[in-house]
N, C-alpha and C positions, 0 to 999 in steps of 0.2 A: 373303313370301320362306322356302323351306323351307329354307335355309342359311345364315342370319342369324346375327349374334353376339349371346351371352345375357351373358357374361361373359369376363374377362380376368384371369389371375394369372400369378406369375413363380415359377422357383425363380434358381438362382444360374447355372443354364446354358441354360434354355429359358422360350421366353412360351408360356403353355397358353392356347387359345382354346375357349370353350366355345360350341355353335352350338344351334341353336333345333329341330334335326331330331334331336336326344339325343345325336350326337358330340363328342368332345374330340377336339383335334388339337394339334401342339405342334411347333414350330419354334425352332431353336437363335436364342438371344441375339443372337450375333454377329450376325447379319443384319440387327439393328437397332441402330445403333452409338449412336445418340443415346438410345434406351431403355437399352440396358448401361450406359450412364455415367450414366443418372438415379439419384436416390437411392429407396430403398423409398417414399418418401412419393410423390415425383412419379410413381412407377410406379402408386400406387395410385389416384391422382386421374387419373381419365379417362371419356371420355363415351363411349356410343355413339349411332349415329343412331337417326332415329324409324324409320327403314327397316331399320334394324341391319345396313347395309350398310359403315358406317366407324365407325372407332375414332379417338378424340382424345385425347392430352395437351394440355390446354392451356397449361401452366405450362412447358412444355417445346418447344412450337408443334410438334408430330410426329404426323402422321397416318397412319393403315394403312386401304386399302382391302381389304377382307374377301374379295368375288370374285376378286380380282388375287391377295391371299393364296394363298387355296386353288387357283389355279387354275397357279400356280407349280409347273414340274418341274425340278428341279435337275438339273444333268448327272449322269448316273449313271456314264459309263465314263471313263477318264482314260487316257491314251496317254504 
């Protein structure tokens, strides 16, 4: 898979996802309330599935499907 996860890191506002195709993408941390509430140590303890399509945080029972995250298109217009 050319768009699999390679690594994840955070700052105070964003989740940063490094992909196997060389791209790096970011997502607002407030999209992930469990991760937002987690400690730095809990966020840092993650696993990537062998096919690089899932991210897991076992200590906080959180997982993210990479293809679903990459295909998400937030609403751009507000009325």
